N, C-alpha and C positions, 0 to 999 in steps of 0.2 A: 404457433410461433408468433411472438410479438413482432410488431412492425419495426424493422431494423433502423429506419430513420429516426423514429421516436425514442429508440433505445440509446442513441448516440448522446453522450454527455460532453466529451471533449475530443478535439482532433488536433493532431500535431502533423509535422511534415510527413512522418511515416506511419503514424498510428491512429486508430480510432479507439477511444476509450468509451465503452458502452456499459449500460446496466446489465447485470447478470440475469439471464433468463432461466426459467424453470428447467429447460432441457440442456443446461450447460454442465451438469455434474459429471457426465461421462468424459467429456473433453477435459475438464479440470483434473479429474483423476488420472487420465492418461498423460497429459502434457505438463502439469504443474505439481502434482502430488507424487513426486518421485524422490528417491533417496538423496540424490545430489541437490535438488532444489530445496528440499525440506531439511537439509542437514542441520541448520542452526535454528530450526523452528519446531523442534520436537519430533522430527522424523515423519515418515509417511503416516497420514491420518486415515482412519476408517471412513468409508463412504458417508456414514451418518454425520460425522463431524463436518465434512465438506458441505454436505447438503444443508446442515444447520447454519453454517457461515453464509452460504448463498441466501438462505431465507432471511437471515439477519440483515444482510445488505439490501435485499429488496424492501424489507420493512423500514430500514433507515431512509432509503430514497423516498418511500411513500410518506414518511412522517417528517423528515428533515430536509430532503432535497439533496442529500449527499450520502456517500457510502463507498464500498469497494466495488470495483468494476473489473471487467475483462478487457484487455488491450488486444486488438487485432492489427495485424499488418494491413495497411491500406491497400497495398498491391495484391496480396494473396488472400486476404481476409482470414488468415490463419491466426488462431489464438496464440499469443506469445507471452502474455503476462497477466497477473492478477494484481491490482493496485488500487489505491484510493485514499479516502479521507474519512475519518470517524473520530469520535471522542475516544480518549485513551481507554483501551479495553481491558488491560491487565488488572485484575482485582487487587494486586499488591502495589500498584503504582501510586505514588503520592500525589499525582496530578490528574485525576479523572476528568476534570473540567477542560483540560487542554484538547485541542485538535491534534490528531495523530495521523501521520502518513505511513504507508507501508507498501511493500511490493515483493513479488517473486517473479522471476523471469525464467522461461523455458530454457533448459540447459543448452540446447542447440542454438540459442539466440544470445547466449552470454557474450560479453565483450563487443557488442554491436551498438552500444549506447542507448538501447531501448529503455532501460531503467531511468537513466538521467532524463531522457526526452519525456517520458511519461510523468515522472515525478516533478519536473519543472512545471509542466502544465497543471498538475494537481496542486502544487504549492501556490501558483498564481491564482487558481480557481478558489482555493481556500481563503486567501486574503481578499481577492477582488469581489468574489460573489458571496462568500459566507462570512465575511467580516471577522475572520479569526484574529484575535489579538496576538496569538503565538501559535506556532505549529511545531510539534515535536516528532521525533522518530526514535523508536526503541530497537535495541539489538543487544547482543552479548559481545563482550570484548573480543572474543575469538573470531567474530564475523567481520574481519577487516574490510572486505569488499563493501559491506553495507555502511560502515562508518566512514569509509573514504568517500562514498557517494554522498552521504549526508554533508560532509565538508564541502564537496564540490557544489552542492546545492546552496551553500552559504550558511549552513547550520554550524553552530558551535557547541562544543561539549558542555554538558550541564551536569557535573558530578553531584550537585545538590539534589538532582532528581533520580539518581541511581537507586536501585532497590534489589534486595536479595529475593530469590525464589527458592526456598528450601526444598520444595517438592521436586524441582528440576535440578537442584544443585548448581544453580548459576546466579550470577549477578547481572541484572539488566542495566545497560547504560543508556543514557538519553542524550540526544542532540536537539537543539532548538534554534528557531529563527523567529524573531519578533516582527511585527508589522513594520516597525520603523527600520529594522535592518533590511527587510525585503524591499521597502520603498526606496531605500538608498541605492539599491542595485538596479532599479528600474530605469 
């Protein structure tokens, strides 16, 4: 197992956001890859898909210094979320150059403010450390909780960045915040 201190990327009042370790797949499958959590994200994914996402995140951290992480409660060290920063990953998105944030929170930790707390830290990190000119977030219109969180983060709807995914039968919508908008809220 990797050194837990060196795995820490960000801390908040209640959370430690850390790099994903090789041995995290089982916990992710049990806590975050559930029907309720994955409802708007294509449903429960096979173990191989989750393992590949973990490997991509580890590779991103090694190459670029950012990626997706697991969030642990500071008090209990329980994994409560998967979140982070990457370049827009959807192959149909018109803006693959943009930085994208994303998150999922364990169902038994919903409505506790963990997503906002984690993503506020990730947005700050993206602008302050990684010099992002703009950060976006993607969802589908039916995922009201996600786009409301995007608005709470100071993001605004960007209809010009929406795109259809014919295979999924959905239109993805995007919200964005620019560096100037972020700086004005600091």
